C-alpha positions as CSV (number, residue, x, y, z in Angstrom):
1,M,8.8,-20.0,27.7
2,G,7.4,-16.7,28.9
3,A,3.8,-15.8,29.2
4,G,2.3,-15.0,25.8
5,H,5.1,-16.4,23.8
6,M,4.6,-19.1,21.2
7,Q,7.2,-21.3,19.4
8,I,7.5,-21.2,15.7
9,G,5.4,-24.4,15.3
10,E,2.4,-22.9,16.9
11,I,2.8,-19.7,14.9
12,A,3.0,-21.8,11.7
13,Q,-0.1,-23.7,12.6
14,R,-2.1,-20.5,13.5
15,T,-1.0,-18.6,10.3
16,G,-0.9,-21.5,7.8
17,L,2.6,-20.5,6.9
18,S,5.5,-22.9,6.7
19,L,8.3,-22.9,9.2
20,R,10.6,-22.1,6.3
21,T,8.6,-19.1,5.3
22,I,8.4,-17.7,8.8
23,R,12.2,-18.1,9.2
24,Y,12.7,-16.4,5.8
25,Y,10.6,-13.5,6.9
26,G,12.8,-13.2,10.0
27,E,16.0,-13.4,7.9
28,I,14.9,-10.5,5.7
29,G,13.7,-8.4,8.6
30,L,9.9,-8.5,8.1
31,V,9.0,-10.4,11.3
32,E,11.7,-11.1,13.8
33,P,10.9,-13.2,16.9
34,S,10.3,-11.1,19.9
35,A,12.4,-13.4,22.1
36,R,14.5,-16.5,22.2
37,S,14.2,-19.4,24.7
38,R,17.2,-20.4,26.7
39,G,17.7,-23.2,24.2
40,G,17.7,-20.6,21.3
41,F,14.2,-21.3,20.0
42,R,12.4,-18.5,18.3
43,L,9.5,-17.1,20.5
44,Y,6.7,-15.0,19.0
45,T,4.0,-12.9,20.5
46,E,0.4,-12.1,19.4
47,A,1.8,-8.9,17.8
48,D,4.2,-11.0,15.8
49,L,1.4,-13.3,14.8
50,D,-0.7,-10.3,13.6
51,R,2.3,-9.1,11.6
52,L,2.7,-12.5,9.9
53,L,-1.0,-12.5,9.1
54,L,-0.8,-9.1,7.5
55,I,2.1,-10.2,5.3
56,K,0.1,-13.4,4.3
57,R,-2.9,-11.2,3.4
58,M,-0.8,-9.0,1.1
59,K,0.5,-11.9,-1.0
60,P,-2.7,-12.7,-2.9
61,L,-2.9,-9.0,-3.8
62,D,0.5,-9.3,-5.4
63,F,2.3,-6.8,-3.2
64,S,6.0,-7.2,-3.3
65,L,8.2,-7.9,-0.3
66,E,9.5,-4.3,-0.6
67,D,5.9,-3.0,-0.5
68,T,5.3,-5.2,2.5
69,R,8.4,-3.9,4.3
70,D,7.3,-0.3,3.5
71,L,3.7,-0.9,4.9
72,L,5.1,-2.5,8.0
73,Q,7.4,0.4,8.6
74,I,4.6,2.9,8.1
75,L,2.5,1.0,10.7
76,D,5.4,0.8,13.1
77,R,6.1,4.5,12.9
78,L,2.4,5.4,13.3
79,A,2.4,3.3,16.5
80,E,5.4,5.1,17.9
81,P,4.6,7.7,20.6
82,G,5.6,11.3,19.9
83,V,5.5,11.3,16.1
84,D,5.0,14.9,15.1
85,E,1.8,15.9,13.2
86,D,3.6,16.6,9.9
87,R,5.2,13.1,10.0
88,R,2.0,11.5,11.1
89,A,0.1,13.2,8.2
90,E,2.7,11.9,5.7
91,L,2.5,8.4,7.1
92,A,-1.3,8.5,7.0
93,H,-1.1,9.6,3.3
94,R,1.1,6.7,2.5
95,L,-1.2,4.3,4.4
96,D,-4.1,5.7,2.3
97,E,-2.2,4.9,-0.8
98,F,-1.8,1.3,0.3
99,E,-5.5,1.1,1.1
100,R,-6.4,2.4,-2.4
101,A,-4.0,0.0,-4.0
102,A,-5.5,-2.9,-2.0
103,E,-9.0,-1.9,-3.0
104,Q,-8.1,-1.7,-6.6
105,R,-6.4,-5.1,-6.5
106,C,-9.4,-6.6,-4.9
107,R,-11.6,-5.1,-7.7
108,D,-9.2,-6.6,-10.3
109,L,-9.4,-10.0,-8.6
110,R,-13.2,-9.9,-8.5
111,D,-13.2,-9.1,-12.2
112,Q,-10.9,-12.1,-12.9
113,L,-13.0,-14.3,-10.7
114,A,-16.2,-13.3,-12.6
115,M,-14.4,-14.1,-15.9
116,A,-13.3,-17.4,-14.6
117,E,-16.7,-18.3,-13.3
118,E,-18.2,-17.3,-16.7
119,F,-15.7,-19.6,-18.4
120,A,-16.5,-22.5,-16.1
121,Q,-20.3,-22.0,-16.7
122,R,-19.7,-22.1,-20.5
123,L,-17.8,-25.3,-20.1
124,T,-20.7,-26.8,-18.1
125,D,-23.1,-25.6,-20.8
126,Q,-21.0,-27.1,-23.6
127,R,-20.7,-30.4,-21.7
128,K,-24.4,-30.6,-21.3
129,T,-25.1,-29.8,-24.9
130,H,-22.6,-32.3,-26.2
131,L,-23.4,-35.1,-23.8
132,E,-27.2,-34.7,-24.3
133,A,-26.7,-34.9,-28.1
134,T,-24.5,-38.0,-27.6
135,G,-27.0,-39.5,-25.3
136,D,-29.8,-38.9,-27.8
137,Q,-27.8,-40.6,-30.6
138,V,-27.1,-43.6,-28.4
139,R,-30.8,-44.0,-27.6
140,K,-31.8,-43.8,-31.2
141,Q,-29.2,-46.5,-32.2
142,Q,-30.5,-48.7,-29.4
143,Q,-34.1,-48.4,-30.6
144,R,-33.2,-49.7,-34.1
């Protein structure tokens, strides 16, 4: 194994993704291993790891695989040397759109979380109210 290369098991451990998921992302062209060992094992670099982590971070924000592919292509093109200014400006605009979408999805998730926390607190309050009332009734019956 070359310097800086990791096998799929290490990548899975570092990303928290399953082997199956990592292989699937390779099959659909999102993250292909940078190299193969003599035995045919997939070998990944830190850049591959970063790419997988980006994909993983997009999932909870409900970006589709097509969205993910689009963002990865934008980032790849922006990293290429010699991209003319017009093309770079177009890519930067598309990247800005992803950023705005991610920020909006984060706001939506925070709103959902606040609602869920409020619901959980109401259940806690209801539980206390009903259990205290039940406890009071039991104590009164025991005193008789």
